[in-house]
ROMAR-409903 format. One record per residue (C-alpha): chain; residue in one letter; x, y, z. Coordinates in pm, 1 decimal, decimal comma. Example, Ala and Ser with C-alpha at 12.3 -4.5 7.8 and 13.67 -1.06 7.14 Angstrom:
<rs>
+------+------+----------+----------+----------+
: unit : code :        X :        Y :        Z :
+------+------+----------+----------+----------+
:    A :    A :   1230,0 :   -450,0 :    780,0 :
:    A :    S :   1367,0 :   -106,0 :    714,0 :
+------+------+----------+----------+----------+
</rs>
This chain:
<rs>
+------+------+----------+----------+----------+
: unit : code :        X :        Y :        Z :
+------+------+----------+----------+----------+
:    A :    X :   9756,9 :    947,1 :  16094,4 :
:    A :    X :  10026,3 :    734,3 :  16260,3 :
:    A :    X :  10043,6 :    494,5 :  15960,6 :
:    A :    X :  10077,0 :    789,2 :  15725,8 :
:    A :    X :  10360,3 :    940,6 :  15932,9 :
:    A :    X :  10543,3 :    605,1 :  15939,6 :
:    A :    X :  10508,1 :    571,5 :  15563,3 :
:    A :    X :  10641,3 :    924,1 :  15509,8 :
:    A :    X :  10937,3 :    857,5 :  15741,7 :
:    A :    X :  11021,7 :    539,1 :  15551,4 :
:    A :    X :  11004,1 :    721,7 :  15217,5 :
:    A :    X :  11223,0 :    999,7 :  15352,0 :
:    A :    X :  11479,8 :    752,4 :  15486,6 :
:    A :    X :  11487,3 :    562,9 :  15158,4 :
:    A :    X :  11539,4 :    891,7 :  14969,1 :
:    A :    X :  11819,6 :   1000,6 :  15205,0 :
:    A :    X :  11981,5 :    657,2 :  15179,4 :
:    A :    X :  11969,2 :    666,3 :  14799,3 :
:    A :    X :  12119,1 :   1015,8 :  14796,5 :
:    A :    X :  12395,6 :    909,8 :  15035,0 :
:    A :    X :  12479,3 :    607,0 :  14819,0 :
:    A :    X :  12489,5 :    827,6 :  14507,4 :
:    A :    X :  12721,8 :   1076,5 :  14676,1 :
:    A :    X :  12946,1 :    795,1 :  14800,4 :
:    A :    X :  12968,7 :    656,3 :  14446,6 :
:    A :    X :  13060,1 :   1001,2 :  14310,5 :
:    A :    X :  13336,4 :   1040,6 :  14568,6 :
:    A :    X :  13462,3 :    685,8 :  14506,6 :
:    A :    X :  13481,3 :    736,1 :  14126,7 :
:    A :    X :  13601,1 :   1096,8 :  14139,0 :
:    A :    X :  13970,9 :   1026,8 :  14142,7 :
:    A :    X :  14214,6 :   1287,5 :  14257,8 :
:    A :    X :  14281,0 :   1623,5 :  14100,0 :
:    A :    X :  14613,2 :   1484,6 :  13975,6 :
:    A :    X :  14428,5 :   1207,2 :  13789,6 :
:    A :    X :  14228,6 :   1469,2 :  13602,1 :
:    A :    X :  13872,6 :   1437,6 :  13715,3 :
:    A :    X :  13597,2 :   1196,7 :  13788,7 :
:    A :    X :  13749,7 :    870,9 :  13675,6 :
:    A :    X :  13507,7 :    850,0 :  13383,7 :
:    A :    X :  13585,5 :    874,9 :  13014,5 :
:    A :    X :  13899,0 :   1020,0 :  12861,9 :
:    A :    X :  14014,2 :   1332,8 :  12686,8 :
:    A :    X :  13920,6 :   1340,1 :  12318,8 :
:    A :    X :  14209,0 :   1322,8 :  12072,7 :
:    A :    X :  14273,6 :   1606,5 :  11825,8 :
:    A :    X :  14161,2 :   1375,5 :  11544,6 :
:    A :    X :  13830,7 :   1301,6 :  11721,2 :
:    A :    X :  13767,8 :   1671,7 :  11777,7 :
:    A :    X :  13840,3 :   1752,8 :  11411,1 :
:    A :    X :  13592,0 :   1484,6 :  11299,7 :
:    A :    X :  13312,8 :   1651,2 :  11501,0 :
:    A :    X :  13417,4 :   2008,9 :  11424,8 :
:    A :    X :  13191,2 :   2046,8 :  11121,7 :
:    A :    X :  13019,5 :   2378,4 :  11187,1 :
:    A :    X :  13026,9 :   2645,8 :  10918,4 :
:    A :    X :  12995,8 :   3015,7 :  10999,5 :
:    A :    X :  12814,0 :   3278,3 :  10789,7 :
:    A :    X :  13157,4 :   3401,0 :  10673,7 :
:    A :    X :  13242,0 :   3055,2 :  10537,2 :
:    A :    X :  13485,6 :   2961,7 :  10812,6 :
:    A :    X :  13479,2 :   2583,5 :  10840,3 :
:    A :    X :  13392,1 :   2509,4 :  10477,8 :
:    A :    X :  13593,2 :   2215,2 :  10341,8 :
:    A :    X :  13761,6 :   2185,5 :  10004,6 :
:    A :    X :  13555,3 :   2050,9 :   9719,4 :
:    A :    X :  13316,9 :   2195,3 :   9463,1 :
:    A :    X :  12989,7 :   2138,6 :   9287,4 :
:    A :    X :  12791,1 :   2252,4 :   8986,1 :
:    A :    X :  12422,0 :   2291,7 :   8911,8 :
:    A :    X :  12429,8 :   1997,6 :   8669,4 :
:    A :    X :  12594,8 :   1768,2 :   8926,0 :
:    A :    X :  12353,8 :   1894,4 :   9191,9 :
:    A :    X :  12049,9 :   1800,8 :   8982,6 :
:    A :    X :  12173,1 :   1441,8 :   8973,8 :
:    A :    X :  12250,7 :   1424,5 :   9346,9 :
:    A :    X :  11919,4 :   1591,3 :   9435,5 :
:    A :    X :  11723,3 :   1346,0 :   9218,0 :
:    A :    X :  11900,2 :   1047,7 :   9374,9 :
:    A :    X :  11916,1 :   1153,2 :   9739,4 :
:    A :    X :  11678,5 :   1444,4 :   9808,5 :
:    A :    X :  11374,6 :   1425,4 :   9579,1 :
:    A :    X :  11214,3 :   1144,6 :   9780,1 :
:    A :    X :  11146,0 :   1396,4 :  10058,5 :
:    A :    X :  11139,9 :   1732,9 :   9878,4 :
:    A :    X :  10995,0 :   1636,0 :   9538,8 :
:    A :    X :  11167,9 :   1645,5 :   9200,2 :
:    A :    X :  11179,1 :   2026,9 :   9185,7 :
:    A :    X :  11210,1 :   2101,9 :   9557,8 :
:    A :    X :  10852,3 :   2227,6 :   9581,1 :
:    A :    X :  10639,4 :   1914,9 :   9619,3 :
:    A :    X :  10726,3 :   1760,3 :   9956,7 :
:    A :    X :  10624,2 :   1561,5 :  10162,5 :
:    A :    X :  10896,6 :   1738,0 :  10362,7 :
:    A :    X :  10981,5 :   2109,8 :  10360,9 :
:    A :    X :  10953,5 :   2307,5 :  10041,6 :
:    A :    X :  11299,7 :   2431,6 :   9937,9 :
:    A :    X :  11227,7 :   2637,7 :   9626,8 :
:    A :    X :  11014,8 :   2946,3 :   9563,9 :
:    A :    X :  10835,3 :   3167,8 :   9811,6 :
:    A :    X :  11009,2 :   3490,8 :   9712,7 :
:    A :    X :  10795,6 :   3790,8 :   9808,7 :
:    A :    X :  10566,9 :   3595,1 :  10042,9 :
:    A :    X :  10723,2 :   3668,4 :  10382,5 :
:    A :    X :  10512,0 :   3981,2 :  10438,8 :
:    A :    X :  10188,8 :   3809,9 :  10331,0 :
:    A :    X :   9929,2 :   3622,4 :  10537,4 :
:    A :    X :  10074,3 :   3292,0 :  10409,3 :
:    A :    X :  10454,3 :   3322,2 :  10399,9 :
:    A :    X :  10645,0 :   3044,0 :  10226,6 :
:    A :    X :  10978,5 :   3001,3 :  10402,7 :
:    A :    X :  11225,6 :   2843,9 :  10162,4 :
:    A :    X :  11595,5 :   2866,8 :  10094,6 :
:    A :    X :  11527,3 :   3139,0 :   9839,6 :
:    A :    X :  11284,4 :   3343,2 :  10045,5 :
:    A :    X :  11394,4 :   3307,8 :  10406,0 :
:    A :    X :  11750,1 :   3187,3 :  10465,0 :
:    A :    X :  11990,0 :   3480,7 :  10522,9 :
:    A :    X :  12323,8 :   3304,9 :  10452,6 :
:    A :    X :  12411,7 :   3057,2 :  10179,1 :
:    A :    X :  12680,8 :   2905,0 :  10402,5 :
:    A :    X :  12405,9 :   2783,7 :  10636,2 :
:    A :    X :  12300,8 :   2550,6 :  10355,8 :
:    A :    X :  12635,0 :   2373,0 :  10372,1 :
:    A :    X :  12622,1 :   2347,0 :  10749,7 :
:    A :    X :  12267,7 :   2206,3 :  10756,7 :
:    A :    X :  12285,5 :   1973,2 :  10456,8 :
:    A :    X :  12623,1 :   1832,8 :  10563,3 :
:    A :    X :  12502,1 :   1759,4 :  10916,5 :
:    A :    X :  12141,8 :   1654,7 :  10872,1 :
:    A :    X :  12073,6 :   1539,3 :  10516,4 :
:    A :    X :  11961,7 :   1320,7 :  10361,4 :
:    A :    X :  11703,7 :   1239,7 :  10626,9 :
:    A :    X :  11758,2 :    863,7 :  10599,3 :
:    A :    X :  12140,2 :    889,5 :  10610,4 :
:    A :    X :  12250,5 :   1219,7 :  10771,3 :
:    A :    X :  12611,6 :   1316,9 :  10715,5 :
:    A :    X :  12659,9 :   1067,0 :  10433,0 :
:    A :    X :  12711,7 :   1316,4 :  10149,3 :
:    A :    X :  13063,8 :   1400,4 :  10034,6 :
:    A :    X :  13170,0 :   1766,9 :  10029,0 :
:    A :    X :  13138,5 :   1765,1 :   9647,5 :
:    A :    X :  12782,8 :   1630,1 :   9673,6 :
:    A :    X :  12687,5 :   1892,9 :   9931,4 :
:    A :    X :  12831,0 :   2176,0 :   9720,1 :
:    A :    X :  12651,0 :   2034,7 :   9413,6 :
:    A :    X :  12311,9 :   2016,3 :   9585,6 :
:    A :    X :  12362,1 :   2372,3 :   9710,1 :
:    A :    X :  12444,9 :   2490,4 :   9356,1 :
:    A :    X :  12126,3 :   2327,1 :   9223,2 :
:    A :    X :  11908,1 :   2467,3 :   9503,4 :
:    A :    X :  12049,0 :   2817,6 :   9462,1 :
:    A :    X :  11989,7 :   2795,9 :   9085,6 :
:    A :    X :  11633,8 :   2667,9 :   9134,2 :
:    A :    X :  11569,4 :   2968,8 :   9357,6 :
:    A :    X :  11708,5 :   3210,2 :   9096,5 :
:    A :    X :  12005,1 :   3310,5 :   9313,9 :
:    A :    X :  12294,6 :   3180,6 :   9099,4 :
:    A :    X :  12333,8 :   3118,3 :   8726,6 :
:    A :    X :  12323,7 :   2773,6 :   8569,6 :
:    A :    X :  12700,2 :   2773,2 :   8511,5 :
:    A :    X :  12782,3 :   2852,6 :   8878,1 :
:    A :    X :  13054,5 :   2656,4 :   9053,9 :
:    A :    X :  13004,7 :   2648,7 :   9430,1 :
:    A :    X :  13300,3 :   2592,7 :   9661,8 :
:    A :    X :  13453,5 :   2730,0 :   9983,0 :
:    A :    X :  13551,6 :   3052,4 :   9805,1 :
:    A :    X :  13228,5 :   3124,5 :   9613,3 :
:    A :    X :  12962,1 :   3011,2 :   9863,0 :
:    A :    X :  13024,4 :   3288,4 :  10120,8 :
:    A :    X :  12998,3 :   3546,2 :   9839,2 :
:    A :    X :  12642,0 :   3442,8 :   9748,7 :
:    A :    X :  12398,2 :   3719,9 :   9846,9 :
:    A :    X :  12075,7 :   3563,8 :   9970,1 :
:    A :    X :  11754,4 :   3760,8 :   9904,6 :
:    A :    X :  11663,9 :   3778,5 :  10274,8 :
:    A :    X :  12016,4 :   3863,8 :  10397,8 :
:    A :    X :  11892,7 :   4183,2 :  10565,3 :
:    A :    X :  11554,1 :   4049,6 :  10672,9 :
:    A :    X :  11650,9 :   3968,7 :  11029,7 :
:    A :    X :  11670,6 :   4203,3 :  11327,9 :
:    A :    X :  12011,4 :   4204,1 :  11501,6 :
:    A :    X :  12013,7 :   4077,3 :  11859,7 :
:    A :    X :  12020,5 :   4392,8 :  12076,5 :
:    A :    X :  12148,4 :   4225,8 :  12394,4 :
:    A :    X :  12478,9 :   4380,0 :  12505,9 :
:    A :    X :  12635,2 :   4041,0 :  12582,8 :
:    A :    X :  12584,5 :   3912,0 :  12225,9 :
:    A :    X :  12868,1 :   4000,1 :  11986,1 :
:    A :    X :  12764,8 :   4191,6 :  11673,8 :
:    A :    X :  12734,3 :   4001,9 :  11349,6 :
+------+------+----------+----------+----------+
</rs>
């Protein structure tokens, strides 16, 4: 038992020593309150914050200028999206984007843009941030709006002559707009 106790004491002392060294480093690098913090990093510039401020709300707040059409979207989709979603948005190997209307209440729901997504503006937010898979964030605003126009047309939500931009996208009524239950928690603002 004595060897075990000695080993435990050594482990405990090493742990306490490591903790003490970590705390000493934190105090050493902390800087004073007048210096503004911990002595690490710097405050982001307004330009840096604007570059990362790319979120888009359901109301369309945050949408950039630009526009796209169904015809332009077909070309962008074929060049940059079809490799993952198939030529019509239904084949894969990645998520199916088209179809699925009327399947959500069945044993095999098909969750697509046209059957599941409640807000068209979410398309801009997601595609702009995360697509294409091999080069996220590389599409221009016009390309994003164009792909959205094509996807909405493929899902039967907009007409073939639709022009999608910051003004028209928030007006698009998605089929499942009212298919979600509002969050009942009192600390969550109503939407």
